[in-house]
Backbone as CSV, one residue per row, in Angstrom:
resi,resn,N_x,N_y,N_z,CA_x,CA_y,CA_z,C_x,C_y,C_z
1,UNK,1.062,-1.674,-0.345,0.381,-0.370,0.193,1.249,1.497,0.192
2,UNK,1.931,0.911,0.673,2.954,2.445,0.614,4.098,1.516,-0.012
3,UNK,4.933,2.516,-1.241,5.752,2.226,-2.021,6.533,3.495,-2.116
4,UNK,6.339,4.507,-0.910,7.726,5.234,-0.421,9.036,4.713,0.458
5,UNK,9.774,5.255,-0.052,11.342,5.640,1.869,10.611,5.996,2.768
6,UNK,10.512,4.711,3.539,10.329,4.877,5.205,11.208,6.276,5.788
7,UNK,12.057,6.790,5.349,12.445,8.306,5.138,12.256,9.839,4.805
8,UNK,10.740,9.396,3.997,9.883,10.376,3.148,8.648,10.559,3.715
9,UNK,7.837,9.602,3.070,6.348,9.976,3.189,5.723,7.770,3.708
10,UNK,5.254,8.542,4.737,4.385,7.105,5.029,2.629,7.174,4.497
11,UNK,2.038,6.075,4.558,0.556,5.883,4.699,-0.194,4.634,5.153
12,UNK,-0.777,4.419,5.346,-2.176,3.994,5.284,-3.456,4.225,5.487
13,UNK,-4.136,3.136,5.207,-5.570,3.593,4.597,-6.385,2.803,6.024
14,UNK,-7.185,2.917,7.192,-7.987,1.951,7.967,-9.364,2.643,7.503
15,UNK,-10.261,1.913,7.564,-11.373,2.514,7.486,-12.475,4.044,6.653
16,UNK,-12.187,3.652,5.367,-11.658,5.302,5.314,-11.054,6.239,5.199
17,UNK,-10.263,6.212,6.268,-8.757,7.485,6.252,-8.073,6.714,6.616
18,UNK,-7.344,7.876,5.163,-5.485,7.708,5.516,-4.965,8.508,6.684
19,UNK,-3.371,7.591,6.369,-2.556,8.785,7.466,-1.683,8.839,7.237
20,UNK,-1.306,10.403,6.308,-0.176,10.289,6.266,1.076,10.689,7.215
21,UNK,2.117,10.593,7.778,2.802,10.907,8.500,4.862,11.358,7.488
22,UNK,4.225,12.687,7.183,6.150,12.976,7.013,7.027,12.493,7.857
23,UNK,8.215,11.747,7.426,9.407,11.849,8.472,10.793,11.179,8.035
24,UNK,10.923,12.765,7.103,11.396,13.312,6.609,13.035,14.001,7.539
25,UNK,13.997,13.401,7.892,15.400,14.316,8.591,15.207,15.525,7.641
26,UNK,16.220,16.677,8.190,16.507,17.159,9.581,14.246,17.637,10.135
27,UNK,13.676,17.971,8.647,12.463,18.789,9.526,10.867,18.586,8.385
28,UNK,11.258,17.197,7.423,10.663,17.009,6.218,10.369,18.382,5.363
29,UNK,12.149,18.543,5.062,12.331,19.731,4.180,11.843,19.404,2.419
30,UNK,10.994,19.780,1.756,9.819,19.529,0.668,11.176,19.849,-1.078
31,UNK,11.412,18.663,-1.267,12.365,18.967,-2.139,11.808,17.417,-3.062
32,UNK,12.646,16.948,-4.432,13.317,16.218,-5.159,11.503,14.791,-4.861
33,UNK,12.247,14.122,-3.202,12.527,13.157,-2.587,10.610,13.085,-2.117
34,UNK,10.646,13.804,-1.353,9.396,14.455,-0.407,8.414,14.454,-2.260
35,UNK,8.877,15.155,-2.901,7.667,15.755,-3.898,7.315,14.168,-4.590
36,UNK,8.170,13.281,-5.185,8.121,12.758,-5.158,6.753,11.155,-4.516
37,UNK,7.209,10.984,-2.999,6.260,10.445,-2.099,4.982,11.224,-2.405
38,UNK,5.083,12.083,-2.452,3.674,12.874,-2.144,2.547,12.329,-3.629
39,UNK,3.110,12.446,-4.952,2.909,11.744,-5.900,2.318,10.591,-6.027
40,UNK,2.956,10.353,-5.101,2.578,8.467,-5.293,1.619,8.702,-4.453
41,UNK,1.368,8.987,-3.568,0.413,8.997,-2.571,-1.089,9.637,-2.823
42,UNK,-1.495,10.541,-4.027,-1.906,11.038,-4.561,-2.227,10.507,-5.390
43,UNK,-1.822,9.154,-6.312,-1.892,8.075,-7.215,-3.073,7.888,-6.358
44,UNK,-2.751,7.083,-5.374,-3.663,6.052,-4.715,-4.382,6.614,-3.761
45,UNK,-4.222,8.179,-3.616,-5.879,8.484,-3.366,-6.875,9.066,-4.626
46,UNK,-6.426,9.276,-5.574,-7.213,9.060,-6.675,-7.968,8.088,-6.815
47,UNK,-7.839,6.835,-6.541,-8.344,5.982,-6.911,-9.151,4.922,-5.672
48,UNK,-9.746,5.897,-4.765,-9.794,5.132,-2.955,-10.928,5.509,-3.104
49,UNK,-11.071,5.483,-1.799,-12.857,6.095,-1.617,-13.398,6.669,-0.454
50,UNK,-11.960,6.455,0.393,-11.635,7.496,1.615,-12.355,8.589,1.770
51,UNK,-12.276,8.964,2.656,-13.800,10.409,3.669,-12.558,11.253,4.011
52,UNK,-11.622,10.767,4.628,-10.931,11.920,5.626,-8.652,11.305,5.341
53,UNK,-8.896,12.887,5.018,-6.526,12.543,4.965,-6.201,12.925,6.482
54,UNK,-5.590,12.745,7.407,-4.892,13.075,8.345,-3.333,13.452,8.224
55,UNK,-2.491,14.500,7.639,-1.149,14.501,7.456,-0.594,15.319,8.854
56,UNK,0.265,14.575,9.134,1.182,14.873,10.141,2.520,14.500,10.030
57,UNK,2.946,14.889,10.677,5.070,14.164,10.805,5.156,13.294,12.451
58,UNK,6.668,13.028,11.189,6.569,12.054,12.441,8.077,12.776,13.191
59,UNK,8.370,13.513,13.456,9.385,13.971,13.531,9.635,15.095,15.237
60,UNK,9.902,15.126,15.773,10.406,16.050,17.426,10.359,17.373,16.580
61,UNK,11.583,17.918,15.193,11.721,19.054,15.073,10.415,19.676,14.396
62,UNK,9.126,19.579,14.321,8.422,20.275,13.647,7.563,19.510,12.233
63,UNK,6.479,20.468,12.110,5.587,20.042,11.122,6.796,19.243,9.763
64,UNK,7.371,20.811,9.274,8.111,20.622,7.923,9.148,22.485,7.690
65,UNK,9.955,21.853,7.534,10.472,23.376,7.869,10.544,24.334,6.259
66,UNK,9.927,23.420,5.295,9.943,24.339,4.142,10.611,23.834,3.029
67,UNK,10.750,24.280,2.250,11.878,23.789,0.767,13.034,23.158,0.987
68,UNK,13.005,22.241,0.282,15.095,21.688,1.032,15.735,22.208,-0.129
69,UNK,16.049,24.168,0.461,17.116,24.978,0.386,18.231,24.490,-0.399
70,UNK,19.027,23.135,0.569,19.968,22.392,0.122,20.146,22.246,-1.100
71,UNK,19.091,20.546,-1.153,18.835,20.813,-2.931,18.620,21.804,-3.629
72,UNK,18.218,22.570,-3.716,17.682,23.479,-4.308,19.297,24.386,-4.918
73,UNK,19.914,24.699,-4.672,20.889,25.372,-4.207,22.624,24.491,-4.690
74,UNK,22.902,23.227,-4.429,23.071,22.352,-4.883,22.587,22.311,-6.377
75,UNK,21.998,21.670,-6.667,20.643,21.326,-8.736,21.261,22.640,-8.672
76,UNK,21.240,24.033,-9.173,21.664,24.802,-9.107,23.126,25.265,-9.317
77,UNK,23.603,24.944,-8.825,25.426,24.604,-9.183,25.433,23.715,-9.972
78,UNK,24.907,22.578,-10.333,24.843,21.753,-10.981,25.362,21.802,-12.711
79,UNK,24.191,22.874,-12.598,23.982,22.975,-14.012,24.253,24.613,-14.924
80,UNK,24.168,24.123,-16.283,24.362,25.889,-16.251,23.607,27.083,-16.236
81,UNK,24.077,28.367,-15.823,23.018,29.072,-15.169,21.473,29.509,-16.771
82,UNK,21.880,29.114,-17.628,21.069,28.945,-18.414,19.903,28.146,-18.703
83,UNK,20.051,27.280,-17.723,19.537,25.934,-17.688,18.398,26.140,-15.989
84,UNK,18.701,26.793,-15.035,18.372,27.590,-14.557,16.653,27.171,-14.202
85,UNK,16.485,28.411,-15.030,15.050,28.669,-15.303,13.403,27.508,-14.985
86,UNK,14.853,27.047,-16.686,13.269,26.164,-17.423,13.240,24.788,-16.035
87,UNK,14.707,24.218,-15.496,14.250,23.170,-13.965,13.775,23.733,-13.068
88,UNK,13.909,24.910,-12.628,13.643,25.023,-11.251,11.240,25.733,-11.949
89,UNK,11.479,25.882,-12.764,10.250,25.753,-13.565,8.840,24.751,-13.555
90,UNK,9.933,23.639,-14.702,9.554,22.589,-13.657,9.442,21.677,-12.341
91,UNK,10.284,22.011,-11.853,9.942,21.816,-10.426,8.643,22.411,-10.185
92,UNK,8.843,23.847,-10.154,7.561,24.643,-9.041,6.226,23.911,-9.687
93,UNK,5.944,24.297,-10.912,4.987,22.768,-11.722,4.614,21.903,-10.928
94,UNK,5.450,21.183,-10.489,4.624,20.093,-10.272,4.638,19.920,-8.870
95,UNK,5.134,21.394,-8.068,4.829,20.948,-6.798,3.637,21.296,-6.819
96,UNK,3.541,22.643,-8.043,2.118,23.395,-7.464,1.306,22.569,-8.084
97,UNK,1.057,21.356,-8.650,0.645,20.552,-9.477,0.118,19.355,-7.858
98,UNK,0.937,19.125,-7.562,0.734,18.117,-5.727,0.075,19.472,-4.771
99,UNK,0.462,20.578,-4.542,-0.656,21.302,-3.476,-1.265,21.689,-4.192
100,UNK,-2.084,21.961,-5.311,-3.614,21.825,-6.084,-4.307,20.463,-5.403
101,UNK,-3.786,19.662,-6.113,-4.453,18.430,-5.892,-4.701,17.774,-4.629
102,UNK,-4.124,18.325,-4.031,-4.084,18.912,-1.694,-5.494,19.301,-2.009
103,UNK,-4.880,20.234,-1.865,-6.210,21.867,-1.614,-7.466,20.927,-2.145
104,UNK,-7.657,20.539,-3.545,-8.913,19.932,-3.769,-9.764,18.312,-3.779
105,UNK,-8.703,17.774,-3.288,-9.215,16.196,-2.814,-10.639,16.211,-1.933
106,UNK,-11.493,15.325,-2.383,-13.009,15.175,-2.826,-13.077,14.327,-1.210
107,UNK,-12.266,14.824,-0.116,-12.257,13.496,1.065,-12.231,15.127,2.357
108,UNK,-11.904,15.135,2.957,-11.553,16.529,4.272,-10.883,15.280,4.728
109,UNK,-9.969,16.654,4.638,-8.520,16.718,4.689,-7.972,17.629,6.285
110,UNK,-7.248,16.909,7.631,-7.273,17.128,8.460,-5.498,17.736,8.714
111,UNK,-4.886,18.906,9.177,-3.397,18.571,9.443,-2.866,18.893,10.475
112,UNK,-2.473,18.071,11.293,-2.279,18.274,12.555,-0.799,19.074,12.505
113,UNK,-0.424,19.630,13.061,1.179,20.782,12.910,1.990,21.172,14.713
114,UNK,2.396,20.706,15.036,3.647,20.688,15.890,5.133,21.800,15.741
115,UNK,5.049,22.191,16.806,6.818,23.101,16.182,6.824,23.553,15.093
116,UNK,7.347,23.408,14.102,8.591,24.718,12.886,7.079,24.249,11.935
117,UNK,6.431,25.479,11.227,5.840,25.153,10.194,6.212,26.316,9.607
118,UNK,7.259,26.382,8.148,7.535,27.875,8.165,8.005,27.185,6.747
119,UNK,7.766,28.680,5.955,7.559,28.802,4.279,7.283,27.098,3.623
120,UNK,8.049,27.159,2.904,6.692,25.840,1.964,6.286,25.018,3.249
121,UNK,7.224,24.477,4.141,5.858,23.943,5.151,4.368,24.360,5.183
122,UNK,4.145,25.459,5.614,3.325,26.217,5.515,2.504,26.706,4.529
123,UNK,2.878,25.794,3.819,1.668,26.111,2.134,1.455,24.861,2.258
124,UNK,2.580,24.179,2.625,1.735,22.779,2.612,0.651,22.708,3.882
125,UNK,0.997,22.661,4.639,-0.132,23.035,5.544,-1.443,23.703,5.451
126,UNK,-1.186,24.730,4.420,-3.193,25.614,3.856,-3.796,24.557,2.775
127,UNK,-2.826,23.309,2.150,-3.938,22.778,1.676,-4.838,22.101,2.313
128,UNK,-5.341,21.978,3.155,-5.526,20.956,4.891,-6.994,22.010,4.929
129,UNK,-8.317,21.355,4.943,-9.484,22.355,4.933,-9.607,22.230,6.131
130,UNK,-9.174,21.538,7.319,-8.702,21.293,8.826,-7.022,21.982,9.718
131,UNK,-7.380,22.688,10.533,-5.652,21.979,10.949,-6.235,22.654,12.860
132,UNK,-5.442,21.618,13.116,-5.415,21.484,14.321,-3.717,21.298,14.857
133,UNK,-3.782,22.543,16.122,-1.938,22.859,16.106,-1.582,22.422,17.128
134,UNK,-1.321,22.077,17.637,-0.091,21.545,19.009,-0.354,23.060,19.761
135,UNK,0.395,23.098,20.786,0.862,24.174,21.386,2.410,24.469,21.343
136,UNK,3.369,23.624,21.096,4.077,24.098,20.220,4.159,24.729,19.080
137,UNK,3.415,24.555,17.977,3.029,24.700,16.734,3.374,26.292,16.811
138,UNK,4.161,27.105,15.736,4.629,27.993,14.870,4.423,28.075,13.428
139,UNK,3.854,29.167,13.172,4.060,29.906,11.445,4.618,30.069,10.783
140,UNK,5.332,30.471,10.263,5.577,32.054,9.509,6.536,31.647,7.823
141,UNK,6.227,33.099,7.492,7.340,32.656,5.661,8.771,33.312,6.123
142,UNK,9.314,32.746,6.314,10.699,33.384,6.165,11.283,34.278,4.929
143,UNK,10.072,34.160,3.488,11.166,33.824,1.986,11.039,35.095,1.423
144,UNK,10.636,35.859,2.816,11.411,37.343,2.131,13.143,37.436,2.583
145,UNK,13.637,37.352,2.993,14.814,37.133,4.641,15.738,36.694,2.680
146,UNK,15.335,35.921,2.176,15.843,34.703,0.630,15.669,35.752,-0.493
147,UNK,15.075,36.706,-0.318,15.116,37.730,-1.463,13.561,37.111,-2.439
148,UNK,13.064,36.112,-1.952,12.027,35.883,-3.495,10.255,35.368,-2.349
149,UNK,9.469,34.832,-2.366,8.166,35.522,-2.113,7.718,33.790,-1.949
150,UNK,6.522,33.721,-1.042,6.565,31.991,-0.740,6.187,31.866,-2.269
151,UNK,6.559,30.273,-3.124,5.860,29.821,-4.094,5.452,28.483,-4.454
152,UNK,4.817,28.003,-3.072,4.456,26.874,-3.647,2.780,27.267,-3.255
153,UNK,2.021,28.584,-3.467,0.558,28.565,-3.385,0.851,29.261,-1.623
154,UNK,1.428,29.374,-1.440,1.472,29.971,0.347,0.461,31.335,0.447
155,UNK,0.526,32.764,-0.199,0.344,33.832,-0.361,-1.118,33.681,-0.378
156,UNK,-1.825,33.142,-1.913,-3.214,32.523,-2.103,-4.169,31.887,-1.257
157,UNK,-3.363,30.930,-1.091,-4.212,29.818,-0.111,-4.551,30.938,1.521
158,UNK,-3.578,31.170,1.789,-3.664,32.613,2.949,-4.402,33.210,2.692
159,UNK,-4.014,34.424,1.889,-5.481,35.377,1.288,-7.002,34.851,1.581
160,UNK,-7.018,33.344,1.248,-8.205,32.949,1.052,-8.623,32.572,2.014
161,UNK,-7.620,32.154,3.947,-8.129,31.402,4.914,-8.935,33.745,5.826
162,UNK,-7.390,33.955,6.115,-6.957,35.387,6.845,-7.502,36.415,6.440
163,UNK,-6.823,37.889,6.817,-7.146,38.753,6.450,-5.679,39.308,5.992
164,UNK,-5.840,40.157,5.213,-4.265,41.235,4.613,-3.455,41.489,5.642
165,UNK,-3.910,41.949,5.961,-2.838,42.486,7.507,-2.248,41.690,8.461
166,UNK,-2.573,40.357,8.363,-2.126,39.763,8.876,-1.138,39.191,7.549
167,UNK,-1.207,38.437,6.988,-0.603,38.753,5.459,0.980,39.258,5.496
168,UNK,0.207,40.530,5.286,1.500,41.171,5.250,2.668,41.474,6.433
169,UNK,2.180,41.586,7.399,2.512,41.509,8.665,4.102,40.118,8.610
170,UNK,3.358,39.130,8.485,4.462,37.204,7.797,5.196,37.406,7.213
171,UNK,4.390,38.414,5.922,5.148,38.165,4.995,6.486,39.128,4.500
172,UNK,6.124,40.224,5.544,6.942,41.553,5.439,8.246,41.312,6.961
173,UNK,7.655,40.971,7.667,8.456,40.802,8.940,9.090,39.501,9.094
174,UNK,9.081,38.707,8.582,8.822,37.025,8.237,9.173,36.866,9.536
175,UNK,8.012,37.251,10.901,8.042,36.664,12.593,7.234,35.836,12.313
176,UNK,7.236,35.013,13.366,6.097,33.468,13.510,5.175,33.751,14.154
177,UNK,4.253,33.226,14.137,2.964,33.251,15.153,2.772,31.625,15.876
178,UNK,2.572,32.177,16.886,2.402,30.308,17.744,0.860,30.197,18.096
179,UNK,0.445,29.112,18.290,-0.883,28.228,17.737,-1.996,28.919,18.456
180,UNK,-1.566,29.665,20.012,-3.038,30.145,20.000,-3.306,31.622,18.917
181,UNK,-1.809,32.627,18.429,-2.286,33.373,17.275,-3.160,33.397,16.412
182,UNK,-2.670,31.520,16.155,-3.253,31.126,14.563,-4.544,30.656,14.740
183,UNK,-5.127,30.411,16.305,-6.718,29.932,15.923,-7.261,31.658,16.128
184,UNK,-7.139,32.723,16.928,-7.506,33.749,16.884,-7.328,33.978,15.966
185,UNK,-6.648,34.455,15.438,-7.266,35.387,13.225,-8.171,33.913,12.745
186,UNK,-8.885,32.784,12.465,-8.880,31.937,12.370,-8.238,30.720,11.390
187,UNK,-6.767,31.196,11.710,-6.138,29.524,10.595,-6.146,28.349,11.115
188,UNK,-6.735,28.097,12.349,-6.442,26.541,13.100,-7.898,26.594,13.580
189,UNK,-8.386,25.633,13.857,-9.512,24.455,14.070,-9.470,25.002,15.727
190,UNK,-8.657,23.868,16.180,-9.028,24.406,17.730,-6.965,24.045,18.100
191,UNK,-6.754,24.178,18.894,-5.143,24.038,19.850,-5.333,23.310,20.788
192,UNK,-4.485,22.040,20.781,-4.502,21.148,21.989,-3.285,20.951,23.034
193,UNK,-2.950,20.552,23.149,-1.962,19.483,24.192,-0.488,19.429,23.214
194,UNK,0.319,19.495,23.414,1.587,18.879,22.270,0.796,17.916,22.731
195,UNK,1.381,16.966,21.763,1.636,15.174,21.543,-0.232,14.454,21.142
196,UNK,-1.175,15.364,21.557,-2.662,15.466,21.505,-2.784,15.651,19.733
197,UNK,-2.731,15.566,19.258,-2.826,16.625,17.654,-3.092,15.519,17.339
198,UNK,-2.844,14.031,17.131,-2.889,12.641,16.045,-5.050,12.197,16.491
199,UNK,-4.632,12.393,17.656,-6.180,11.953,18.900,-6.756,12.340,18.645
200,UNK,-6.770,13.670,18.006,-8.052,14.714,18.186,-8.210,14.920,16.425
201,UNK,-7.228,14.634,16.499,-7.172,14.535,14.174,-7.856,13.538,13.627
202,UNK,-8.393,12.802,14.267,-8.681,10.704,14.308,-10.176,11.133,14.779
203,UNK,-10.459,11.723,15.829,-11.619,11.507,16.620,-12.332,12.772,15.144
204,UNK,-11.642,13.178,14.639,-12.767,14.612,14.248,-12.729,13.555,12.653
205,UNK,-11.432,13.010,11.725,-11.778,12.666,10.645,-13.612,10.946,10.821
206,UNK,-13.738,10.892,12.364,-14.341,9.609,12.158,-15.807,10.370,11.949
207,UNK,-15.816,12.023,12.731,-17.167,12.471,12.570,-16.794,12.548,11.496
208,UNK,-16.387,13.536,10.729,-16.303,13.490,9.168,-17.259,12.643,8.113
209,UNK,-16.694,11.377,8.206,-17.057,10.620,7.953,-18.590,10.378,8.027
210,UNK,-19.075,10.669,9.225,-20.693,10.099,8.674,-21.701,10.894,7.730
211,UNK,-21.155,12.215,6.790,-21.645,12.803,6.271,-21.625,11.495,5.099
212,UNK,-22.662,12.641,4.566,-23.064,12.075,2.783,-21.776,12.640,2.219
213,UNK,-20.903,11.861,1.208,-20.185,12.288,0.341,-20.451,12.801,-0.128
214,UNK,-20.907,12.537,-1.302,-21.173,13.642,-2.419,-21.779,14.351,-1.501
215,UNK,-22.638,15.100,-0.620,-22.669,16.210,-0.402,-21.491,17.059,0.421
216,UNK,-20.623,16.476,1.341,-18.622,16.773,1.482,-18.536,17.121,0.818
217,UNK,-18.666,16.715,-0.735,-18.049,17.196,-1.750,-18.512,18.719,-2.231
218,UNK,-19.433,18.613,-2.124,-20.273,19.567,-3.107,-19.801,20.865,-1.900
219,UNK,-19.742,21.216,-0.582,-19.944,21.676,0.320,-18.341,22.197,-0.229
220,UNK,-17.241,21.480,0.002,-16.173,21.379,-0.247,-15.682,22.125,-1.508
221,UNK,-16.115,21.713,-2.729,-15.486,23.208,-4.136,-16.772,24.174,-3.460
222,UNK,-17.661,24.311,-2.777,-18.319,25.530,-2.553,-17.642,26.805,-1.779
223,UNK,-16.901,26.438,-0.497,-16.093,27.171,0.552,-15.149,26.870,0.355
224,UNK,-14.350,26.913,-0.628,-12.882,26.582,-0.984,-12.636,26.745,-2.352
225,UNK,-12.888,27.446,-2.760,-12.594,27.117,-4.083,-10.547,27.561,-4.371
226,UNK,-10.683,27.196,-5.323,-9.289,27.310,-6.186,-8.899,28.371,-6.974
227,UNK,-8.234,28.980,-5.701,-6.963,30.703,-6.722,-6.338,30.666,-7.595
228,UNK,-7.486,29.628,-8.477,-5.851,29.950,-9.844,-5.348,30.749,-10.641
229,UNK,-5.994,32.408,-11.009,-5.721,33.145,-11.474,-4.306,33.946,-10.247
230,UNK,-4.180,33.465,-8.614,-3.631,34.277,-8.249,-2.675,32.902,-8.121
231,UNK,-2.486,32.037,-7.849,-2.014,30.856,-8.107,-0.849,31.524,-9.482
232,UNK,-0.907,31.359,-10.844,-0.713,31.425,-11.715,0.497,32.557,-11.630
233,UNK,0.417,33.973,-11.281,0.466,35.391,-10.865,1.770,34.760,-9.493
234,UNK,0.960,33.864,-8.633,3.303,33.570,-7.330,3.360,33.248,-8.117
235,UNK,3.549,32.163,-9.533,5.042,31.582,-9.777,5.006,32.368,-10.277
236,UNK,5.111,32.657,-11.429,5.860,34.322,-12.321,6.588,34.583,-11.477
237,UNK,6.191,35.525,-10.273,6.209,36.112,-9.810,7.918,35.593,-9.224
238,UNK,7.396,34.739,-8.749,8.936,33.700,-8.197,9.366,33.444,-8.787
239,UNK,9.203,33.028,-10.033,10.789,32.439,-11.058,10.683,33.843,-11.728
240,UNK,10.204,35.577,-11.273,10.932,36.464,-11.395,12.420,37.140,-10.964
241,UNK,11.719,36.592,-10.221,12.768,36.727,-8.299,14.286,36.111,-8.155
242,UNK,13.724,34.932,-8.690,14.558,33.562,-8.007,16.107,33.452,-8.726
243,UNK,16.696,33.729,-9.723,18.119,34.450,-9.686,18.240,35.659,-10.313
244,UNK,17.889,36.245,-9.432,18.659,37.758,-8.621,20.090,37.441,-8.189
245,UNK,20.460,38.076,-8.215,21.623,38.070,-6.795,21.837,37.609,-5.623
246,UNK,20.113,38.931,-4.935,19.548,38.546,-3.618,19.374,37.308,-3.081
247,UNK,19.317,36.584,-3.678,19.009,35.408,-3.866,19.637,34.357,-3.990
248,UNK,20.781,34.482,-4.679,21.593,33.322,-4.792,22.693,33.660,-3.620
249,UNK,23.291,35.037,-3.313,23.515,34.800,-1.729,23.268,35.072,-0.318
250,UNK,21.732,34.956,-0.520,21.575,34.409,0.150,20.969,33.314,0.950
251,UNK,21.168,32.464,-0.306,20.688,30.796,-1.006,21.731,30.300,0.079
252,UNK,23.406,30.814,-0.355,25.076,30.796,-0.365,24.858,30.258,1.139
253,UNK,24.526,31.976,1.842,24.764,31.804,3.747,23.884,30.933,3.831
254,UNK,22.368,30.365,3.603,22.237,29.632,4.749,22.487,28.124,4.427
255,UNK,22.946,28.061,3.222,23.335,26.160,3.359,24.719,26.021,3.808
256,UNK,25.873,27.075,3.729,26.847,27.235,4.634,26.563,27.588,6.569
257,UNK,25.088,27.320,6.652,25.633,28.320,8.049,25.527,27.284,9.097
258,UNK,26.055,27.258,9.442,26.510,26.341,11.173,24.938,26.522,12.034
259,UNK,24.389,26.613,11.828,23.161,26.990,12.686,22.500,25.823,12.608
260,UNK,22.040,25.104,14.070,21.504,24.459,14.082,19.963,24.191,12.923
261,UNK,19.096,25.382,13.417,17.588,25.783,12.668,17.772,26.868,11.884
262,UNK,18.768,27.112,10.803,18.597,28.232,9.771,17.484,28.931,9.389
263,UNK,16.880,28.145,9.384,15.204,28.594,8.721,14.274,29.671,9.386
264,UNK,15.180,29.382,10.946,14.317,30.059,11.773,14.386,32.121,11.494
265,UNK,13.312,32.558,11.676,13.883,33.634,11.698,14.452,34.621,12.150
């Protein structure tokens, strides 16, 4: 049932509920291996009649620290500069397809967040229908510190959930917000004690499975539209920024950092 490496993504299907566990050290960074795992999962999910998906991290370091910037930097060094844009566009197209598919799955998706939920990890969380935040959870977009913007669809999806004032705060300052603040602004539906998120998500998944599938799917399409035009604009803006010297230099500093958690603001 699960063709992925145990160091990337594992999933199980029981009683019409998928449980997807992220477990790629050090903090579930999203690169080609993680992307491969997501594509395999979505292929299986498409042929299932599951009613819910629970997404969580099996690592103590957090939910997801974002994109695999080290892989990105090494990839840029490995090919001529003239190929950078085409290769990056190919990767961004793949990740947008994965994120959009997750966003629009015909089942209820529940994310369990603890610890770091940064950058691309935050964008991944925003594809979920419901978010449960453990008290340790922190959310942020640190991308401007690297000379880029979120590029996995984060800004349009966050605009769908909360007001522009909070988005500008997160984007322009790079600061993080905690679980309590995230609940106050309507980003997460519940805040629970550390270690309790998966238990609560399982209870919620069972509850959502009680309703008629067609009605639930219709309700999701109505209340959670995919912001296609803004997603395309975000992608194009990122691709116009990522080859600028400011990003290359910031990426180099990030990769060469001795900080154990250099993605923290």
